[in-house]
Each structure stands twice: as structure tokens, then as C-alpha cells.
C-alpha positions as CSV (number, residue, x, y, z in Angstrom):
1,M,0.0,0.0,0.0
2,N,2.4,2.7,-1.2
3,N,-0.1,5.0,-2.9
4,A,-3.7,6.1,-3.0
5,A,-4.5,3.9,-5.9
6,D,-3.3,0.8,-4.0
7,L,-5.3,1.8,-1.0
8,R,-8.5,2.3,-3.0
9,Q,-8.2,-1.3,-4.3
10,Q,-8.2,-2.7,-0.7
11,K,-11.3,-3.7,1.3
12,C,-11.5,-3.0,5.0
13,Q,-10.9,-6.1,7.2
14,P,-11.4,-6.5,10.9
15,Q,-8.3,-5.0,12.6
16,T,-6.8,-5.6,16.0
17,R,-3.3,-4.2,15.6
18,A,-2.7,-0.5,15.6
19,L,-0.2,1.0,13.1
20,N,3.1,2.3,14.5
21,A,4.4,5.8,13.9
22,E,6.5,4.7,10.9
23,E,3.6,3.0,9.2
24,I,1.3,5.9,9.9
25,A,3.9,8.3,8.3
26,Q,4.2,6.1,5.3
27,R,0.5,5.9,4.7
28,L,-0.1,9.6,5.2
29,Q,2.1,10.1,2.2
30,A,-0.5,8.3,0.1
31,V,-3.3,10.5,1.3
32,A,-1.4,13.8,1.4
33,E,-4.4,16.0,2.1
34,W,-5.0,14.2,5.4
35,R,-3.3,15.2,8.7
36,L,-2.7,13.5,12.0
37,Q,-4.6,15.2,14.8
38,D,-5.3,13.9,18.3
39,G,-4.7,10.2,17.3
40,K,-7.0,10.5,14.2
41,I,-6.5,11.3,10.5
42,V,-8.5,14.3,9.5
43,R,-9.3,16.1,6.3
44,E,-11.5,19.1,5.7
45,Y,-13.3,19.1,2.3
46,A,-14.5,22.5,1.0
47,F,-17.5,23.1,-1.3
48,K,-19.3,25.9,-3.0
49,N,-22.5,25.7,-1.0
50,Y,-24.6,23.6,1.4
51,Y,-26.1,21.5,-1.4
52,A,-22.7,20.4,-2.7
53,T,-21.6,19.6,0.9
54,L,-24.6,17.4,1.5
55,A,-24.2,15.8,-1.9
56,F,-20.7,14.8,-0.9
57,V,-21.9,13.4,2.4
58,N,-24.6,11.3,0.6
59,A,-22.0,10.1,-1.9
60,I,-19.5,9.0,0.8
61,A,-22.3,7.3,2.8
62,Y,-22.3,4.3,0.4
63,V,-18.5,3.8,0.9
64,I,-18.7,4.2,4.7
65,H,-21.5,1.6,4.9
66,A,-20.0,-0.8,2.4
67,E,-16.6,-0.7,4.2
68,D,-18.4,-0.8,7.6
69,H,-15.9,1.8,8.8
70,H,-17.6,4.9,10.1
71,P,-15.9,8.3,10.5
72,E,-16.7,11.2,12.6
73,L,-18.3,13.9,10.3
74,V,-18.7,17.6,11.1
75,I,-20.9,19.2,8.4
76,T,-21.2,23.0,8.0
77,Y,-22.5,25.1,5.1
78,K,-19.4,24.8,2.8
79,H,-17.3,22.2,4.6
80,C,-17.2,18.6,5.7
81,V,-14.6,17.6,8.2
82,V,-13.9,13.8,8.3
83,S,-12.0,12.1,11.1
84,Y,-11.0,8.5,11.1
85,N,-9.6,6.2,13.7
86,T,-10.2,2.5,14.6
87,H,-11.7,1.8,18.0
88,S,-11.0,-2.0,17.9
89,V,-7.2,-1.8,17.7
90,N,-4.7,-1.7,20.5
91,E,-6.7,-4.1,22.7
92,G,-9.8,-1.8,22.4
93,K,-7.9,1.4,23.3
94,G,-8.0,2.6,19.7
95,G,-5.5,3.9,17.3
96,L,-5.0,4.0,13.5
97,S,-5.3,1.0,11.2
98,D,-5.1,0.3,7.5
99,N,-8.9,0.7,7.4
100,D,-8.6,4.4,8.2
101,F,-6.3,5.0,5.2
102,I,-8.2,2.7,2.9
103,C,-11.4,4.8,3.6
104,A,-9.5,8.1,3.4
105,A,-8.3,7.2,-0.1
106,K,-11.7,6.2,-1.2
107,L,-13.3,9.4,0.1
108,D,-10.6,11.4,-1.7
109,A,-11.4,9.7,-4.9
110,I,-15.1,10.6,-4.6
111,F,-14.1,14.2,-3.9
112,E,-11.5,14.4,-6.7
113,Y,-13.5,12.8,-9.4
114,G,-16.9,14.2,-8.5
115,T,-18.2,17.5,-9.6
116,L,-19.1,18.5,-6.1
117,S,-16.4,20.9,-5.2
């Protein structure tokens, strides 16, 4: 999983092991618009209006459901902030897993190839 295209080809799987700092840094290179914040990966998507923001949220809902990996969403008039982490890793203490980066890459593809921005 060296780039976003590789990540988009993956399917989320049950995870129990959290990624270490080196693995996180490597995967962040593949999803360059995402940043590490408070133990989560976070990206803010910007849109021209509320309709476009909600259209994006509706578009990503399919991926979120299909992957069974649900982010935290903060939706405002022209922005959607997405935060991912995995609660099941690190003996239930949480952390980041491959699933977070797989979903980040898939959401980026929806944003980049859609006409919503």
C-alpha cells in the first residue's frame, strides 16, 4: 500500500493491531491532504454551497456503509470535516489501522472525481 490507488483497491478487514508511527507516516504520504490530529487522521473538504456539501456526504455514505468503517463527520455550510480512527485496535484502546487509510483514499477519490467541489 504505497499510494492512494493501492489503498482504493483494498477492502476493509477486521483490525486488532494499531499501526506504529513509521507505518502511519508512510500511509499519510499516500493521502497527502489528510493530517494527523489527536490520534486520528483528519481532512476538511470545501464546497461551493450547502447542497454540494450534502451531496458529498450522501456520496460517501455508500462507501462508509460498504466498508463498515464509520468516521466522525462535522458538516457545515461549505465544509465537511472527516476524522477516522479505529476503536477496535490496540486491545480496544483505539488507534489508527489500515482501514482508516483505505477509507481516506476512497473518500478522496469521490471528492476528486466528482463534480461537487
